[in-house]
LUMLO-310094 format. One record per residue: chain; residue number from 1; residue in one letter; x, y, z of N, C-alpha, C in turn. Coordinates in Angstrom, 1 decimal, m for minus. Layout:
residues N
{chain:A n:NUM res:A n.px:X n.py:Y n.pz:Z ca.px:X ca.py:Y ca.pz:Z c.px:X c.py:Y c.pz:Z} .
...
//
This chain:
residues 116
{chain:A n:1 res:X n.px:0.9 n.py:m1.2 n.pz:m0.1 ca.px:m0.1 ca.py:0.0 ca.pz:m0.1 c.px:0.8 c.py:1.3 c.pz:0.0} .
{chain:A n:2 res:X n.px:0.5 n.py:2.5 n.pz:m0.3 ca.px:1.2 ca.py:3.7 ca.pz:m0.4 c.px:1.3 c.py:4.1 c.pz:0.8} .
{chain:A n:3 res:X n.px:2.5 n.py:4.4 n.pz:1.2 ca.px:3.4 ca.py:4.9 ca.pz:2.3 c.px:4.2 c.py:6.2 c.pz:2.1} .
{chain:A n:4 res:X n.px:3.8 n.py:7.1 n.pz:2.9 ca.px:4.7 ca.py:8.3 ca.pz:3.1 c.px:5.1 c.py:8.7 c.pz:4.4} .
{chain:A n:5 res:X n.px:6.4 n.py:8.6 n.pz:4.6 ca.px:6.8 ca.py:9.1 ca.pz:5.9 c.px:8.0 c.py:10.1 c.pz:6.0} .
{chain:A n:6 res:X n.px:7.3 n.py:11.2 n.pz:6.5 ca.px:8.2 ca.py:12.2 ca.pz:6.9 c.px:8.9 c.py:12.2 c.pz:8.1} .
{chain:A n:7 res:X n.px:10.4 n.py:13.0 n.pz:7.9 ca.px:10.9 ca.py:12.9 ca.pz:9.1 c.px:12.2 c.py:14.4 c.pz:8.7} .
{chain:A n:8 res:X n.px:12.6 n.py:14.7 n.pz:9.8 ca.px:13.6 ca.py:15.8 ca.pz:9.9 c.px:13.2 c.py:17.1 c.pz:10.6} .
{chain:A n:9 res:X n.px:12.0 n.py:17.1 n.pz:11.0 ca.px:11.3 ca.py:18.2 ca.pz:12.0 c.px:12.2 c.py:18.2 c.pz:12.9} .
{chain:A n:10 res:X n.px:11.7 n.py:19.4 n.pz:13.7 ca.px:12.6 ca.py:19.6 ca.pz:15.2 c.px:12.3 c.py:21.0 c.pz:15.7} .
{chain:A n:11 res:X n.px:13.0 n.py:21.1 n.pz:16.5 ca.px:13.1 ca.py:22.5 ca.pz:17.1 c.px:14.4 c.py:23.6 c.pz:16.4} .
{chain:A n:12 res:X n.px:14.1 n.py:24.7 n.pz:16.0 ca.px:15.1 ca.py:25.4 ca.pz:15.6 c.px:14.9 c.py:26.6 c.pz:15.6} .
{chain:A n:13 res:X n.px:16.0 n.py:27.6 n.pz:15.8 ca.px:16.0 ca.py:29.0 ca.pz:16.0 c.px:15.5 c.py:29.8 c.pz:15.0} .
{chain:A n:14 res:X n.px:15.1 n.py:30.9 n.pz:15.0 ca.px:14.8 ca.py:31.9 ca.pz:14.0 c.px:16.0 c.py:32.2 c.pz:13.0} .
{chain:A n:15 res:X n.px:15.7 n.py:31.9 n.pz:11.9 ca.px:17.1 ca.py:32.3 ca.pz:10.9 c.px:17.9 c.py:30.7 c.pz:10.6} .
{chain:A n:16 res:X n.px:17.3 n.py:29.7 n.pz:11.2 ca.px:18.2 ca.py:28.5 ca.pz:11.0 c.px:17.6 c.py:27.8 c.pz:9.9} .
{chain:A n:17 res:X n.px:18.1 n.py:26.6 n.pz:9.6 ca.px:17.7 ca.py:25.7 ca.pz:8.8 c.px:17.0 c.py:24.4 c.pz:9.2} .
{chain:A n:18 res:X n.px:16.3 n.py:23.4 n.pz:8.4 ca.px:16.1 ca.py:22.4 ca.pz:8.4 c.px:16.1 c.py:21.6 c.pz:7.2} .
{chain:A n:19 res:X n.px:16.3 n.py:20.4 n.pz:6.9 ca.px:15.8 ca.py:19.7 ca.pz:5.7 c.px:15.0 c.py:18.4 c.pz:6.1} .
{chain:A n:20 res:X n.px:13.6 n.py:18.6 n.pz:5.6 ca.px:12.7 ca.py:17.5 ca.pz:5.8 c.px:13.2 c.py:16.6 c.pz:4.6} .
{chain:A n:21 res:X n.px:12.5 n.py:15.2 n.pz:4.9 ca.px:12.8 ca.py:14.2 ca.pz:3.9 c.px:11.4 c.py:13.4 c.pz:4.1} .
{chain:A n:22 res:X n.px:10.8 n.py:13.2 n.pz:2.9 ca.px:9.6 ca.py:12.0 ca.pz:3.0 c.px:10.1 c.py:10.9 c.pz:1.9} .
{chain:A n:23 res:X n.px:10.0 n.py:9.7 n.pz:2.6 ca.px:10.2 ca.py:8.3 ca.pz:1.7 c.px:9.0 c.py:7.6 c.pz:1.8} .
{chain:A n:24 res:X n.px:8.9 n.py:7.6 n.pz:0.2 ca.px:7.7 ca.py:7.0 ca.pz:m0.4 c.px:7.9 c.py:5.5 c.pz:m0.6} .
{chain:A n:25 res:X n.px:6.8 n.py:4.7 n.pz:m0.2 ca.px:6.8 ca.py:3.3 ca.pz:m0.8 c.px:5.3 c.py:2.8 c.pz:m1.2} .
{chain:A n:26 res:X n.px:5.2 n.py:1.7 n.pz:m1.9 ca.px:4.1 ca.py:1.2 ca.pz:m2.3 c.px:3.8 c.py:1.6 c.pz:m3.8} .
{chain:A n:27 res:X n.px:4.5 n.py:2.3 n.pz:m4.3 ca.px:3.8 ca.py:2.8 ca.pz:m5.9 c.px:5.2 c.py:3.2 c.pz:m6.4} .
{chain:A n:28 res:X n.px:5.2 n.py:3.5 n.pz:m7.7 ca.px:6.3 ca.py:3.8 ca.pz:m8.8 c.px:6.6 c.py:5.5 c.pz:m8.3} .
{chain:A n:29 res:X n.px:7.4 n.py:5.9 n.pz:m7.6 ca.px:7.5 ca.py:7.1 ca.pz:m7.0 c.px:8.0 c.py:8.0 c.pz:m8.3} .
{chain:A n:30 res:X n.px:8.6 n.py:7.6 n.pz:m9.3 ca.px:8.9 ca.py:8.4 ca.pz:m10.4 c.px:7.8 c.py:8.9 c.pz:m11.3} .
{chain:A n:31 res:X n.px:6.8 n.py:7.9 n.pz:m10.9 ca.px:5.6 ca.py:8.4 ca.pz:m11.8 c.px:4.8 c.py:9.4 c.pz:m11.2} .
{chain:A n:32 res:X n.px:5.1 n.py:10.0 n.pz:m10.2 ca.px:4.2 ca.py:10.9 ca.pz:m9.5 c.px:5.0 c.py:12.1 c.pz:m9.3} .
{chain:A n:33 res:X n.px:4.0 n.py:13.3 n.pz:m9.4 ca.px:4.3 ca.py:14.6 ca.pz:m8.7 c.px:4.3 c.py:14.4 c.pz:m7.4} .
{chain:A n:34 res:X n.px:4.9 n.py:15.3 n.pz:m6.8 ca.px:4.8 ca.py:15.0 ca.pz:m5.3 c.px:5.0 c.py:16.6 c.pz:m4.6} .
{chain:A n:35 res:X n.px:4.2 n.py:16.8 n.pz:m3.6 ca.px:4.0 ca.py:18.1 ca.pz:m2.8 c.px:4.4 c.py:17.9 c.pz:m1.2} .
{chain:A n:36 res:X n.px:4.6 n.py:19.3 n.pz:m0.7 ca.px:4.9 ca.py:19.2 ca.pz:0.7 c.px:3.6 c.py:20.2 c.pz:1.1} .
{chain:A n:37 res:X n.px:3.0 n.py:20.0 n.pz:2.2 ca.px:2.1 ca.py:21.0 ca.pz:2.8 c.px:2.3 c.py:21.2 c.pz:3.9} .
{chain:A n:38 res:X n.px:1.8 n.py:22.2 n.pz:4.7 ca.px:1.9 ca.py:22.5 ca.pz:6.1 c.px:0.5 c.py:22.9 c.pz:6.9} .
{chain:A n:39 res:X n.px:0.6 n.py:22.5 n.pz:8.1 ca.px:m0.8 ca.py:22.8 ca.pz:8.7 c.px:m0.5 c.py:23.3 c.pz:10.3} .
{chain:A n:40 res:X n.px:m1.0 n.py:24.2 n.pz:10.9 ca.px:m1.0 ca.py:24.6 ca.pz:12.0 c.px:m2.5 c.py:24.4 c.pz:12.6} .
{chain:A n:41 res:X n.px:m2.5 n.py:24.4 n.pz:14.1 ca.px:m3.8 ca.py:24.3 ca.pz:14.6 c.px:m5.0 c.py:25.5 c.pz:14.3} .
{chain:A n:42 res:X n.px:m5.9 n.py:25.0 n.pz:14.0 ca.px:m6.9 ca.py:25.9 ca.pz:13.6 c.px:m6.9 c.py:26.7 c.pz:12.1} .
{chain:A n:43 res:X n.px:m6.2 n.py:26.3 n.pz:11.3 ca.px:m5.6 ca.py:26.7 ca.pz:9.9 c.px:m6.0 c.py:25.7 c.pz:9.0} .
{chain:A n:44 res:X n.px:m6.1 n.py:25.9 n.pz:7.6 ca.px:m6.4 ca.py:25.2 ca.pz:6.6 c.px:m4.9 c.py:24.5 c.pz:6.3} .
{chain:A n:45 res:X n.px:m4.9 n.py:23.4 n.pz:5.8 ca.px:m3.6 ca.py:23.0 ca.pz:5.2 c.px:m3.2 c.py:24.1 c.pz:3.9} .
{chain:A n:46 res:X n.px:m1.9 n.py:24.5 n.pz:4.3 ca.px:m1.2 ca.py:25.3 ca.pz:3.1 c.px:m0.3 c.py:24.9 c.pz:2.2} .
{chain:A n:47 res:X n.px:m0.3 n.py:25.0 n.pz:0.9 ca.px:0.6 ca.py:24.4 ca.pz:0.1 c.px:1.9 c.py:25.1 c.pz:0.2} .
{chain:A n:48 res:X n.px:3.2 n.py:24.3 n.pz:0.5 ca.px:4.2 ca.py:24.9 ca.pz:0.7 c.px:5.3 c.py:24.7 c.pz:m0.8} .
{chain:A n:49 res:X n.px:5.3 n.py:23.7 n.pz:m1.3 ca.px:6.1 ca.py:23.1 ca.pz:m2.6 c.px:5.7 c.py:22.2 c.pz:m3.3} .
{chain:A n:50 res:X n.px:5.9 n.py:22.2 n.pz:m4.6 ca.px:5.4 ca.py:21.0 ca.pz:m5.1 c.px:6.4 c.py:20.8 c.pz:m6.4} .
{chain:A n:51 res:X n.px:6.7 n.py:19.4 n.pz:m6.7 ca.px:7.9 ca.py:19.3 ca.pz:m7.8 c.px:7.3 c.py:18.0 c.pz:m8.8} .
{chain:A n:52 res:X n.px:7.3 n.py:18.3 n.pz:m9.8 ca.px:7.3 ca.py:17.1 ca.pz:m11.1 c.px:7.9 c.py:16.2 c.pz:m10.7} .
{chain:A n:53 res:X n.px:7.3 n.py:15.0 n.pz:m11.5 ca.px:8.1 ca.py:13.5 ca.pz:m11.3 c.px:9.3 c.py:13.8 c.pz:m11.9} .
{chain:A n:54 res:X n.px:9.9 n.py:14.5 n.pz:m12.8 ca.px:11.2 ca.py:14.5 ca.pz:m13.3 c.px:12.0 c.py:15.4 c.pz:m12.7} .
{chain:A n:55 res:X n.px:11.2 n.py:16.3 n.pz:m11.9 ca.px:12.0 ca.py:17.5 ca.pz:m11.1 c.px:12.2 c.py:18.6 c.pz:m12.1} .
{chain:A n:56 res:X n.px:11.8 n.py:18.6 n.pz:m13.2 ca.px:11.9 ca.py:19.8 ca.pz:m14.0 c.px:11.3 c.py:21.1 c.pz:m13.8} .
{chain:A n:57 res:X n.px:10.3 n.py:20.8 n.pz:m12.8 ca.px:9.3 ca.py:22.0 ca.pz:m12.7 c.px:8.9 c.py:22.0 c.pz:m11.2} .
{chain:A n:58 res:X n.px:8.9 n.py:23.1 n.pz:m10.6 ca.px:8.8 ca.py:23.4 ca.pz:m9.2 c.px:7.7 c.py:24.5 c.pz:m9.0} .
{chain:A n:59 res:X n.px:7.1 n.py:24.6 n.pz:m7.8 ca.px:6.3 ca.py:25.8 ca.pz:m7.6 c.px:6.4 c.py:26.0 c.pz:m6.1} .
{chain:A n:60 res:X n.px:6.2 n.py:26.9 n.pz:m5.6 ca.px:6.3 ca.py:27.3 ca.pz:m4.0 c.px:5.1 c.py:28.3 c.pz:m3.6} .
{chain:A n:61 res:X n.px:4.6 n.py:28.0 n.pz:m2.4 ca.px:4.1 ca.py:29.0 ca.pz:m1.9 c.px:4.4 c.py:30.7 c.pz:m1.7} .
{chain:A n:62 res:X n.px:3.7 n.py:31.5 n.pz:m1.5 ca.px:4.3 ca.py:32.9 ca.pz:m1.8 c.px:5.2 c.py:33.3 c.pz:m0.3} .
{chain:A n:63 res:X n.px:4.7 n.py:32.7 n.pz:0.6 ca.px:5.2 ca.py:32.6 ca.pz:2.1 c.px:6.7 c.py:32.2 c.pz:2.3} .
{chain:A n:64 res:X n.px:7.1 n.py:31.3 n.pz:1.2 ca.px:8.5 ca.py:30.5 ca.pz:1.4 c.px:9.0 c.py:30.7 c.pz:0.2} .
{chain:A n:65 res:X n.px:8.5 n.py:31.5 n.pz:m1.0 ca.px:9.6 ca.py:31.4 ca.pz:m2.2 c.px:11.0 c.py:32.3 c.pz:m1.9} .
{chain:A n:66 res:X n.px:11.9 n.py:31.5 n.pz:m2.2 ca.px:13.3 ca.py:32.2 ca.pz:m2.0 c.px:14.1 c.py:31.8 c.pz:m0.7} .
{chain:A n:67 res:X n.px:13.3 n.py:31.0 n.pz:0.1 ca.px:13.5 ca.py:30.3 ca.pz:1.5 c.px:13.8 c.py:28.9 c.pz:1.5} .
{chain:A n:68 res:X n.px:12.8 n.py:28.3 n.pz:0.6 ca.px:12.8 ca.py:26.9 ca.pz:0.9 c.px:13.3 c.py:26.4 c.pz:m0.6} .
{chain:A n:69 res:X n.px:13.5 n.py:25.0 n.pz:m0.7 ca.px:13.9 ca.py:24.3 ca.pz:m2.0 c.px:13.5 c.py:23.0 c.pz:m1.9} .
{chain:A n:70 res:X n.px:12.3 n.py:22.7 n.pz:m2.9 ca.px:12.1 ca.py:21.0 ca.pz:m2.9 c.px:12.8 c.py:20.6 c.pz:m3.7} .
{chain:A n:71 res:X n.px:13.2 n.py:19.3 n.pz:m3.5 ca.px:13.9 ca.py:18.3 ca.pz:m4.5 c.px:13.5 c.py:17.1 c.pz:m4.3} .
{chain:A n:72 res:X n.px:13.9 n.py:16.0 n.pz:m5.2 ca.px:13.5 ca.py:14.6 ca.pz:m5.1 c.px:14.7 c.py:13.9 c.pz:m5.6} .
{chain:A n:73 res:X n.px:14.8 n.py:12.5 n.pz:m5.2 ca.px:15.6 ca.py:11.5 ca.pz:m5.7 c.px:14.8 c.py:10.3 c.pz:m5.7} .
{chain:A n:74 res:X n.px:14.7 n.py:10.2 n.pz:m7.1 ca.px:14.0 ca.py:9.1 ca.pz:m7.6 c.px:14.7 c.py:7.7 c.pz:m7.3} .
{chain:A n:75 res:X n.px:15.9 n.py:7.8 n.pz:m7.5 ca.px:16.2 ca.py:6.5 ca.pz:m7.0 c.px:16.5 c.py:5.9 c.pz:m5.4} .
{chain:A n:76 res:X n.px:16.1 n.py:7.0 n.pz:m4.6 ca.px:15.7 ca.py:6.6 ca.pz:m3.2 c.px:14.4 c.py:6.9 c.pz:m3.0} .
{chain:A n:77 res:X n.px:13.3 n.py:7.0 n.pz:m3.6 ca.px:11.9 ca.py:7.2 ca.pz:m3.6 c.px:12.0 c.py:8.3 c.pz:m2.5} .
{chain:A n:78 res:X n.px:12.7 n.py:9.4 n.pz:m2.3 ca.px:12.3 ca.py:10.3 ca.pz:m1.5 c.px:12.4 c.py:11.8 c.pz:m2.0} .
{chain:A n:79 res:X n.px:11.4 n.py:13.0 n.pz:m1.4 ca.px:11.4 ca.py:14.1 ca.pz:m1.7 c.px:11.6 c.py:14.9 c.pz:m0.7} .
{chain:A n:80 res:X n.px:12.4 n.py:15.8 n.pz:m0.7 ca.px:13.2 ca.py:16.7 ca.pz:0.4 c.px:12.6 c.py:18.3 c.pz:0.4} .
{chain:A n:81 res:X n.px:12.7 n.py:18.8 n.pz:1.3 ca.px:12.3 ca.py:20.1 ca.pz:1.6 c.px:13.6 c.py:20.9 c.pz:2.4} .
{chain:A n:82 res:X n.px:14.1 n.py:21.4 n.pz:1.8 ca.px:15.2 ca.py:22.4 ca.pz:2.3 c.px:14.7 c.py:23.6 c.pz:2.7} .
{chain:A n:83 res:X n.px:14.6 n.py:24.2 n.pz:4.2 ca.px:14.2 ca.py:25.1 ca.pz:4.7 c.px:15.0 c.py:26.0 c.pz:5.2} .
{chain:A n:84 res:X n.px:15.4 n.py:27.3 n.pz:4.6 ca.px:16.4 ca.py:28.2 ca.pz:5.2 c.px:15.7 c.py:29.5 c.pz:5.7} .
{chain:A n:85 res:X n.px:16.7 n.py:30.4 n.pz:6.6 ca.px:16.1 ca.py:31.7 ca.pz:7.2 c.px:14.6 c.py:31.4 c.pz:7.6} .
{chain:A n:86 res:X n.px:14.5 n.py:30.1 n.pz:8.6 ca.px:13.2 ca.py:29.9 ca.pz:9.2 c.px:12.6 c.py:31.0 c.pz:9.9} .
{chain:A n:87 res:X n.px:11.4 n.py:31.3 n.pz:10.0 ca.px:10.8 ca.py:32.4 ca.pz:10.8 c.px:9.7 c.py:31.5 c.pz:11.6} .
{chain:A n:88 res:X n.px:9.3 n.py:32.2 n.pz:12.6 ca.px:8.1 ca.py:31.8 ca.pz:13.8 c.px:7.1 c.py:31.1 c.pz:12.7} .
{chain:A n:89 res:X n.px:6.7 n.py:31.9 n.pz:12.0 ca.px:5.4 ca.py:31.4 ca.pz:11.3 c.px:5.6 c.py:30.2 c.pz:10.4} .
{chain:A n:90 res:X n.px:6.8 n.py:29.7 n.pz:10.2 ca.px:7.0 ca.py:28.7 ca.pz:9.5 c.px:6.9 c.py:27.4 c.pz:10.6} .
{chain:A n:91 res:X n.px:6.8 n.py:27.7 n.pz:11.8 ca.px:6.3 ca.py:26.4 ca.pz:12.6 c.px:5.1 c.py:25.9 c.pz:12.3} .
{chain:A n:92 res:X n.px:5.1 n.py:24.6 n.pz:12.3 ca.px:4.0 ca.py:23.7 ca.pz:11.8 c.px:4.0 c.py:22.2 c.pz:11.6} .
{chain:A n:93 res:X n.px:3.1 n.py:21.5 n.pz:11.3 ca.px:3.4 ca.py:20.2 ca.pz:10.8 c.px:3.3 c.py:20.0 c.pz:9.6} .
{chain:A n:94 res:X n.px:4.5 n.py:19.6 n.pz:9.0 ca.px:4.8 ca.py:19.4 ca.pz:7.6 c.px:4.4 c.py:18.1 c.pz:6.9} .
{chain:A n:95 res:X n.px:3.7 n.py:18.1 n.pz:5.8 ca.px:3.2 ca.py:16.7 ca.pz:5.5 c.px:3.5 c.py:16.6 c.pz:4.0} .
{chain:A n:96 res:X n.px:3.9 n.py:15.6 n.pz:3.4 ca.px:4.1 ca.py:15.2 ca.pz:2.0 c.px:2.9 c.py:14.6 c.pz:1.4} .
{chain:A n:97 res:X n.px:2.5 n.py:14.8 n.pz:0.1 ca.px:1.4 ca.py:14.1 ca.pz:m0.5 c.px:1.9 c.py:13.7 c.pz:m1.9} .
{chain:A n:98 res:X n.px:1.2 n.py:12.5 n.pz:m2.5 ca.px:1.5 ca.py:12.1 ca.pz:m3.8 c.px:0.6 c.py:13.0 c.pz:m4.7} .
{chain:A n:99 res:X n.px:0.9 n.py:14.0 n.pz:m5.3 ca.px:0.2 ca.py:14.7 ca.pz:m6.1 c.px:0.9 c.py:16.0 c.pz:m6.3} .
{chain:A n:100 res:X n.px:0.5 n.py:16.9 n.pz:m7.3 ca.px:0.8 ca.py:18.2 ca.pz:m7.7 c.px:0.1 c.py:19.4 c.pz:m6.6} .
{chain:A n:101 res:X n.px:m1.0 n.py:19.0 n.pz:m6.3 ca.px:m1.9 ca.py:19.5 ca.pz:m5.2 c.px:m2.1 c.py:18.8 c.pz:m4.3} .
{chain:A n:102 res:X n.px:m3.1 n.py:19.1 n.pz:m3.4 ca.px:m3.6 ca.py:18.0 ca.pz:m2.4 c.px:m3.7 c.py:16.8 c.pz:m2.9} .
{chain:A n:103 res:X n.px:m3.1 n.py:15.6 n.pz:m2.3 ca.px:m3.5 ca.py:14.4 ca.pz:m3.0 c.px:m4.4 c.py:13.3 c.pz:m2.2} .
{chain:A n:104 res:X n.px:m4.4 n.py:12.3 n.pz:m2.6 ca.px:m5.2 ca.py:11.5 ca.pz:m1.8 c.px:m4.5 c.py:10.6 c.pz:m0.7} .
{chain:A n:105 res:X n.px:m2.9 n.py:10.7 n.pz:m0.8 ca.px:m2.4 ca.py:10.2 ca.pz:0.2 c.px:m1.3 c.py:10.9 c.pz:0.8} .
{chain:A n:106 res:X n.px:m1.6 n.py:10.8 n.pz:2.2 ca.px:m0.6 ca.py:11.7 ca.pz:3.0 c.px:0.2 c.py:10.9 c.pz:4.0} .
{chain:A n:107 res:X n.px:1.3 n.py:11.6 n.pz:4.5 ca.px:2.0 ca.py:11.1 ca.pz:5.5 c.px:1.4 c.py:11.5 c.pz:7.0} .
{chain:A n:108 res:X n.px:2.2 n.py:11.2 n.pz:8.1 ca.px:1.9 ca.py:11.6 ca.pz:9.3 c.px:2.1 c.py:12.8 c.pz:9.9} .
{chain:A n:109 res:X n.px:3.0 n.py:13.4 n.pz:8.9 ca.px:3.6 ca.py:14.7 ca.pz:9.0 c.px:5.2 c.py:14.7 c.pz:10.0} .
{chain:A n:110 res:X n.px:5.7 n.py:15.7 n.pz:10.1 ca.px:6.6 ca.py:16.1 ca.pz:10.9 c.px:6.7 c.py:17.5 c.pz:11.5} .
{chain:A n:111 res:X n.px:6.8 n.py:17.6 n.pz:12.8 ca.px:6.6 ca.py:19.0 ca.pz:13.4 c.px:7.7 c.py:19.8 c.pz:13.3} .
{chain:A n:112 res:X n.px:7.7 n.py:20.8 n.pz:12.7 ca.px:8.6 ca.py:22.0 ca.pz:12.8 c.px:8.3 c.py:22.9 c.pz:13.9} .
{chain:A n:113 res:X n.px:9.1 n.py:23.3 n.pz:14.7 ca.px:9.1 ca.py:24.5 ca.pz:15.8 c.px:10.2 c.py:25.3 c.pz:15.5} .
{chain:A n:114 res:X n.px:9.9 n.py:26.8 n.pz:15.5 ca.px:10.8 ca.py:27.9 ca.pz:15.3 c.px:10.7 c.py:28.7 c.pz:16.3} .
{chain:A n:115 res:X n.px:11.5 n.py:28.8 n.pz:17.2 ca.px:11.6 ca.py:29.5 ca.pz:18.4 c.px:13.0 c.py:29.6 c.pz:19.1} .
{chain:A n:116 res:X n.px:13.1 n.py:30.9 n.pz:19.7 ca.px:14.5 ca.py:31.2 ca.pz:20.3 c.px:14.5 c.py:30.6 c.pz:21.7} .
//
């Protein structure tokens, strides 16, 4: 069955960096676009970044443009989110999904907390 497992979250100071990973299994990873979303309590899930199946096209939410980078390694069935210059408002649970937009399958998420 389709599984998406996120990791790499944690506590980081403002201005710091983190790299999130999402390992996929149960499907042909290279055949699907992938996306990262995030959610904080009481708010709707927000699109962070998406990457095409061959990694030639990416897109980013306005709030993270220029700070976050999405990438993928189809040999490792993994999609990454490099997050730089983190701000307090970036604190959220980050999820990966198998789609260009909100997909049918989601991981359980990884918590990112940005605080001094």
